[in-house]
C-alpha positions as CSV (number, residue, x, y, z in Angstrom):
1,Q,109.0,-49.5,-65.0
2,V,105.6,-48.0,-65.8
3,Q,102.4,-49.7,-64.8
4,L,99.4,-49.9,-67.1
5,V,95.7,-50.5,-66.3
6,E,93.2,-51.1,-69.0
7,S,89.4,-50.6,-68.8
8,G,86.4,-50.3,-71.0
9,G,85.9,-53.8,-72.3
10,G,82.6,-55.6,-72.3
11,L,79.9,-57.3,-74.3
12,V,78.6,-55.5,-77.4
13,Q,76.5,-56.5,-80.4
14,P,78.0,-56.6,-83.9
15,G,78.1,-53.1,-85.4
16,G,78.4,-51.5,-81.9
17,S,81.2,-49.4,-80.4
18,L,83.5,-49.5,-77.3
19,R,86.2,-47.3,-76.1
20,L,89.2,-48.8,-74.2
21,S,91.4,-46.8,-71.9
22,C,94.9,-47.5,-70.6
23,V,96.0,-45.4,-67.7
24,V,99.7,-45.0,-67.1
25,S,101.3,-45.0,-63.6
26,G,104.6,-43.2,-64.0
27,S,105.8,-40.8,-66.7
28,I,103.9,-41.2,-69.9
29,L,106.4,-38.7,-71.4
30,S,109.2,-41.3,-71.0
31,I,107.2,-43.8,-73.3
32,N,108.3,-43.8,-76.9
33,V,105.6,-46.0,-78.3
34,M,102.3,-47.2,-76.9
35,G,100.1,-49.8,-78.4
36,W,97.1,-52.1,-78.2
37,Y,97.4,-55.8,-78.8
38,R,94.7,-58.5,-78.7
39,Q,94.7,-62.3,-78.1
40,A,91.8,-64.5,-79.0
41,P,91.4,-68.0,-77.4
42,G,94.0,-70.4,-78.8
43,K,95.7,-67.7,-80.9
44,Q,98.8,-65.6,-80.6
45,R,98.8,-62.1,-79.4
46,D,98.5,-59.7,-82.3
47,L,99.2,-56.0,-82.9
48,V,96.1,-53.9,-83.2
49,A,97.4,-50.3,-83.3
50,T,100.4,-48.2,-82.1
51,I,101.0,-44.6,-81.5
52,T,104.4,-42.9,-81.0
53,S,105.2,-40.0,-78.7
54,G,105.0,-37.8,-81.7
55,G,101.5,-39.0,-82.6
56,T,102.3,-41.2,-85.5
57,T,99.8,-44.1,-85.7
58,N,99.9,-47.5,-87.2
59,Y,97.0,-50.0,-87.6
60,A,96.5,-53.7,-88.4
61,D,94.8,-54.1,-91.8
62,S,91.9,-55.8,-90.1
63,V,90.9,-52.7,-88.0
64,K,91.8,-49.8,-90.4
65,G,88.9,-47.5,-90.8
66,R,87.1,-48.9,-87.7
67,F,89.5,-48.3,-84.8
68,T,91.2,-45.1,-83.7
69,I,94.1,-45.0,-81.3
70,S,95.0,-41.8,-79.4
71,R,96.8,-40.6,-76.3
72,D,96.2,-37.8,-73.9
73,N,99.5,-37.0,-72.1
74,A,97.9,-34.6,-69.6
75,K,95.6,-37.5,-68.5
76,K,98.3,-40.1,-68.8
77,T,95.9,-42.2,-70.8
78,M,95.8,-44.0,-74.1
79,Y,92.6,-44.8,-75.8
80,L,91.3,-47.2,-78.5
81,Q,88.0,-46.2,-80.0
82,M,86.4,-49.2,-81.7
83,N,83.5,-48.8,-84.1
84,N,81.6,-51.2,-86.3
85,L,82.8,-54.1,-84.1
86,K,82.7,-57.6,-85.6
87,P,82.6,-61.0,-83.9
88,E,86.2,-61.6,-85.0
89,D,87.2,-58.6,-82.8
90,T,86.4,-60.7,-79.8
91,A,89.6,-61.1,-77.7
92,V,91.4,-59.9,-74.6
93,Y,92.9,-56.5,-75.4
94,Y,96.3,-55.6,-73.8
95,C,97.9,-52.2,-73.4
96,N,101.7,-52.0,-74.2
97,A,104.3,-49.4,-73.5
98,V,107.8,-49.3,-75.0
99,R,110.7,-47.2,-73.7
100,F,113.7,-47.7,-75.9
101,G,116.4,-49.7,-74.2
102,L,114.1,-51.0,-71.5
103,S,111.8,-54.0,-71.2
104,P,108.2,-53.4,-72.5
105,S,105.4,-53.0,-70.0
106,W,102.0,-54.7,-70.3
107,G,98.6,-54.3,-68.7
108,Q,96.5,-57.1,-67.3
109,G,94.1,-57.1,-70.3
110,T,90.4,-56.3,-70.7
111,Q,87.9,-58.7,-72.4
112,V,86.0,-57.5,-75.5
113,T,83.2,-59.8,-76.6
114,V,81.2,-59.1,-79.8
115,S,78.1,-61.2,-80.0
116,S,74.4,-61.0,-80.7
């Protein structure tokens, strides 16, 4: 089981930017797919973006063109660059790691609040 620790959340004004980080304890090379999910109060946890070990990315329609997911295997870290943030992006953001055939791993979450 890998452990994931997110950081980088905070309060930002609409139109602002934040970069989230997810540090992996254990082998990042054993992870097939990593992703970011978010959960707003009273709502289900939704996919934001994923990235495979080969670098293929996928985004929710609501964040396409504004968010960029990336991973640095040498630093054992995944990132989510969030630009042009909107109030509807307010949520707790969770890091996820999938190794095929094993239970997925989740981080503890980091709060992102977009408000003026």
